[in-house]
N, C-alpha and C positions, 0 to 999 in steps of 0.2 A: 244561475247555478252557482251555489257557494262552493269554493274550493275546499279541499280537505285540510289545508293548512289553517284556513279561517275557521273551520268547524272545530279543529282541535283547540285553537286559541279561545273560542267561545266557551268551551267546556272547561278550560283551565282558569277562567275568570274567578278570582277569589270571592267568596261570599262576603256580603257586608256585615261588619261586626255589629252585633246587636247586644250581646252580653257584656255587661260591665264587670270588670275585674274587681275582685273582693278588696275591701279597704284594710287598714285605714288609708285616707286619702290626703294628699297635700292641700291644705286649706289656708287662704290668706283672707283678711278682711276686705270688703268691697273698696273702701277708701284707699287702702294700701295698694290695691291693683290699679286704681285710677292714677295714683302718683307714679307708680312704676312704669305704666304704659306711657304716661306723658313724658317721662325722662327718655324712654326709648325713642320717641318721636324727635325730640330735641337732639338726641345723639345721632340719629340717622341723617340729620341736616348737615352736620359738620364732618360726617364720615360717609361720603356717597358710595353706595353699593347697588349693584343690580338687585331687582326685587327678589329674584329667586335664590339669592345668596344672603339676604339680610338676616334670616333666622339663623343660618349656620354660622355667620359671622358673630352673631350675638352669643351663641353657644361657645365659640372659641374664645371670645372676650371674657365671658364669665368664668370658664375653666382656667384661663390665664390668670385672672385676678385671684381666684380662690386658691390656686396652687402656689403662686409666687408672690402675692402680696398679702393675702389673709392667712396663708399657710393652714387652710382647713382641709388637709389631706385625709383626716379620719372619717369625717362625715361629708365629704365633698359631693357624694352622690345625691344625698338629700338636699344639701345646700344648692346644688345646681337645679334640681327640680323646683325647689321653692322659688329660686330666683326667676326661673322661666315662667312660673305661674304669676309671680309679682309683676313681671314685665308684660304679661298678656300673650306670651307665646304658647302657653298651655292653658287649658280650661280649668277654672277654679273648682276644687272639690271633685275632681274626676280622675286625677292621676293617682294611682296607688303608691304608697311608699316603698312597696316591694321592688318597684322598678329601679330604685336607687342602687341596689346591689349589682344589677347588670351594668348600669352606668359607670359605677366605680371600677368594675373589672375592665371596661373598655378604656378608661382613663389610665388605669395602671398598666395595661398592655402597651399603649403608645408612649407613655412616660418611661417605661422600661427601655423601649427601643431608642428613646431620646438619650438616655444615659449610655447606651451602647454606641452612640455616634450619629443617630438621626438628628437633623436640624430641629431645634425646639419649635420653631414656627411651623415647620411641615408636620411634626408630630402632633401639635395642637390642631392643625388643619384636619388631618386624618381622624383624629379623635372626635372633632366636632362633626365630620361627615358621618362617621359611624354612629354617633349618638343621635344625630338627626334621623338617620335611617331607622334606628330603633324606636324612637319616640313617635316619629311620623311615617309609618311604613306605607309604601305605595307599590304593592306587588304588581298591580296591573300595569303601571307604567314600565316596570322592569320587563314584564312579559312582552309588551308591545315593542319596547326597544330591542329586545333579543329577536323577535320576529322580523323586525326591520333590518337588522344586521344579517340574519340568515338569508333573507331574500336578496339582499343587495350584494353580499360578498362575491357570489359567483359571476356577477356582471361588471365588476370593476376590473378593467383590463389595463395593464401598464404597458405602454408602448416603449419599453426599455428592456435591456438584456436581463438585469437582476435587480430585485428590490428586497432589501433586508427586512425581516419580520413582516412579510407581505400580509398575513392574516390580520395582524393587529392594526395595520394602517386603516383599512376600512371600518374596523371596529371602533377606533378612535374618531374617525370621521363621522360615523353614524351617531355617536354620542354628541359630538360637536353640533351637528345639524339638527338632530331630533330633540336633545335635551338642553342645548346651549350650555354644555359643560364648561366651566372655567378651568384654569390650569390645575389647581390642587384636586378638583373633582375628577378630572380626567386622569391625573396620575393615580389616584386611589382606585379608579375603576380598572385601569390597566394593570396595576399591582394585584388586585384581587382576582382578575381574570388570569393572570399568570400563576399566582399562588392562592388558590381558593381557600386554603386552610387558615390563612391570616385573618379572614373576616370573622366577625362575631366575637363574643365574649368568653367562649368556653375554652379557647386555647390555653394551655397551661404555661406557666413561666419557663419550665424546663424545656418544653417543645419549642417555645418561642426562642430561647437562647440557642438551641441547637440549629436554628435556621437563620441566625442573624446574618451571617456572610452571604447566604443565598438571597435573603431579602434585600440586602443592600446592593448586591450585583444586579438583581432584577430591577430594582428601583432606578439604577443608572441606565439600564437598557430602556425601560419604559419612558424615562424622562427624555431620552433621545427621540423616541417615537412621538411623544406629545408635542414636541417642538419642531418635528419634521414638517417642512413646507408641504409635502405630499398630503398630510392630513388636512391642511386648509384647502388645498386644491381639490381633493375628493369631497370634502364636506360642502364646498360651494356648489359642485356639480350634483350633489344629492339633496339640495335644499327643497326643491319642489316635491320630491319623493317623500321627504320627511314630513312635508305638509299634509300629504295624503294619510300618512300614518297617524298624524296628530288628530285629524278628523275621525279616523278609525277608533283612536283611543277615546274620543269624546262619545262616540256611539256606544262603545263598550261600557263607559262610565254610566251612561243613561239607562241602559237595558240589561247590563250584566250578561249572564249566560243566555238570556232571552234575545240578545242581539242578533242571533242567527236568523230568527224570523224576519227581522227588519232587513237583513242583508239579502234575503231571498225574495223580497218585494222590492223591485227596481223603482217603482213609482214612489213608494213610501221612503226609500232610501234617498232618492233624489231630493225630495221635499225636506227631509231631515238634514241633509248636508248643507243645503241652501240656508236653512235656519241656523245651523251651527256657525257657518262662515260669517253670516251677517251679525250674529250675536257676539262672536269673538272679535270681529273688527270693531264694533262699538265699544267693547271693553277695552281693547287695545288703544283706541283713541283717547279714552279717558285716562288710561294708565300713562300714556305719553304726556298728557298735560301735566299730570302730577310729577312724573319724573323730570320733566323740564323745569318745573318750579323748584324741585329739590336740588337739581344740578345748578341752577342759577344761584340759589341761596348758598350752597356748598362753595362754589367758586367765589362768590362775593365775600363770604366770611373767612375762608381759609386761604385763599390765594391772592385775590385782588386787594382786599383790604390790608393784608399784610404787606403786599408789594408797595401799595401807596404810602403806607406808614414807613417803609424803608426809603422810598423815593424822595419824599418831602425833606427828611433830614439831610440827605445827600445834596439836594439842591440848595437848601437853606445855609447849611454850615460849610460845605465844601465849595460849591460853585458861587455861593453868596447871592443868589437870586432865584426866584421861583418862576417856573413856567406852568401857569395854571391851566392852560390848554392841554398840556401833556398830562398833568395830574388828573384833570377831569376826564380826558380820553381814556386813560388806563383805569379809571374808577367806574366809568359808566358804559363805554363802548362795548366791551366784551360781554357783560351780562345781557345788555340789550340784543347783541348779536346772537347769543345763545337762545335767548327768549324767542327771537324771530325764527331761528332755525327749527326749533322744536314746536312752534305754534302752527306754522304754515306747512304742514305736512299732508301732501295729497294721498288719497287712497285709490286703489285700483279695484273696480268692481266688475271688471269685464271678464275676469278669468274664473268665475264661479263654475261655468260649465266644464272647463278644463279640470278643475278640481273634482267635480262630479265624475267625469270620465276616468280620472286617475284612480280614485277610490273604488270605482266599479271594476276597474281592471284587476286591482288587488284582490277584491272579493271574489272575483270569477277565476282567479289563478292564472292570469295572463302574464307571461314573462315580460319583465321590464327591459327597456332598451339598454344596451351595453354603454357603460361609461368609460370612454377612452381617455386615459391619462398620458399626456405627452411626455417624452423624456426631457430632462433638463437641457437647457440651451447649451450649445457648444461654447468654447472659450471665446471664440471670435464674436459670436452673437452676444454673449454676456458683456464683453467689453463695450460694444456699441450701445447695449441697453444702459450700462453704467454712465457712459458719456451722455446719452440722451437724458437720463435722470438728473445728472449734474447740471445740464443746461436748463431743464425744467425748474430745478431747485434755484438756480441763479436767476431765472426770469421771475419766478413767483416772489422770492424774497427780495430780489433787486428792485422790483417795481415798488413794493411797500416801503423798502428802505429809502428810496428816493423821495417818496411822498412824505415820510416822517422827517427826513433832513430839511425838506422844503418848509415844514411847519415848525422848524427850529427845535426839534426834540433833542435832548442831550443823550449821552451814551447810556445812562441808567434807564431813561425813559424808553429809549428804543429796545433795550434788552428786555425790559418788563412787558412791553407791548407785544414783542414776538413770543415770549413765553406764554402769556395769556392768550394770544391768538391761536397758537398751536393747540393748547389745552381746550379752549373752547371749541375749535374745529373738530377735535377728536371726540369730545363729549357729545357734541351735537350730531356727528355722524353715527355714533353708537346709538343714540336715542332714536334717530331717524331710521336706522336699520331695523331696530326692534319694532318699530311702527308698522313695518311691512311683514311681520312674522306670519300672518295669516293671509298673505298674498303670494301669488306665483311670481317667480323671477322673470323679468322681461327677457325674452330671447333676443330682441333687437333694440338696444338702447338708442335714444335719439342722438343725433350728431352733436347738438348743443350739450347734452349730457356728457358725451365723450370728451369734448373740449374742456368743459368745466372740471371733470374728474382728472384730466391731465394736469391742469394747473393747481388743483386742490390737493393732489396726491402728495407732493412734498411736505406741505403744511400739516396734513393729517398724520402722516408718518412720523414727523418730528413730534407732534403732539402725543402720539402713542409712545414714543421713546421717552419723552419727558415724564409722562404719567407713570410709566413703569418704573423709572429710575427714582422719582421723587415722591411716589405715592405715600411713603412712610413719613415724609416730612410734613407734619400737620401739628402745629403748636396747639390748636384748639382740642384735638383729640388727645394730645398728651396732657393738656390741662384737665379735661374731663376724666380720663382714666386714672390719673394719679392724685389729683387734688379734690375731685368732686365725687366720683363714683363710689370710692371706698367709704368715706364718711356718710355719703347719701344712702347707701345700701345698709350700713350700720344703723342709721336713723330709722330707715323703713322697718327694719327688724324690731327695734324698740317700740316704734310707733304701732306696728302690727300686734305685738304682744300686749301692749297697753290697751289697745281697742278690744282684743279678745278677752282680757281680764275684766274690763268694765262690762263687756257684754255678758260674760259668764256670771258676774256678781250683781247684775242689775236687778234681778228678781228679789234677791235677798236684801238688797238696799231698799227697794220699795216696801 
């Protein structure tokens, strides 16, 4: 029996776009596109991003370059679309030039808010998010995400007296668990949720200026929500339920509005869910392998190589002697460690039946179990937790420090070793976590896993802090953005125009 909510969801599935928009279209030569796509692959190696934000990051980077380096404000819409086609993010000869006007309005809207006081980086992030949603619309995912939130919200129970902005906490948690939203994406979603009129390109400049104070006030409020520990706590508890809705989304992608027939056939639905889970797990394993290689190259090029280049002069010219063991360890140990962390990732295949039962329960309209969120610890408990964490920190780092001193590492070598170790641990954990996206969370972790997590926790948390604070310190990205990308894109434009000219006059020449 298919529930009424699922029936309504099936009827609201948007039809697949079959009609192509009228031209003229953004067109580049084939060879130009090959060179542009090749540059983007090289660029992604020195600026590691999660796969689902690579495209948005490229849009932000292009808009930033065209606004503040090339000063192409007049035709920035067309320039952006052309750049995305050259880089392989949009299909060649399929994107109409008329879309440039909407893109330009979106950019102007957020740059206006930037002039009114919004941080430039955040304005560019919001513009990139909105442009991506316009150029790559995914209405079905938005519908399923909203259905996930509507079902989940009534069953999130806070075991505390008062929670500020209670409805937005589960909304942010649902987007974290279901869509893996990063911080800018979550801020944008919460802002649009609170002020729907700000989304889109049709808002006028006068209307925008009249809401500036309200927008900034709301942005401060949603920033507090996005960083609230409750969001992480709730999203962790919703991971399994998010997996059920991810499978539901895949069924709707495959069958559209006809998915209701599949949902009503229990045997067919069971078989299809099993196929989806197995297929997605295979794809995820391949993706993890590629992500691991990218992370190894990224760390090797941007962090470790730079660190070793700083370490050797320190030893050579200040200490007067070289410790080749320390140099070799800092150069090779951490990439090898990261490679091993992302290579040997086990997969759990025993929970497929639980996924089938979970999806069937949603389809049949059964109520989910309540998610109880415990109140924050008391001051006394918090004090003892902090003390325990300090002891773990001292034990983890102290043991490593003792080993490094025994190997005659100097101060610089020890510092670089710890920085690289924390970064590698954090990156490795992120990649290993994403490897289990299509698996259920274990209800009872092993004892060995508990012990390992206790001692690894301080190292991973330190790596997270280092990554957040020093993510912008990347000399290779600076080199590419300011010294390579601008002349390279100018060369691509001239090269593409030359190829088009030759192609156009080839017949006359012959």
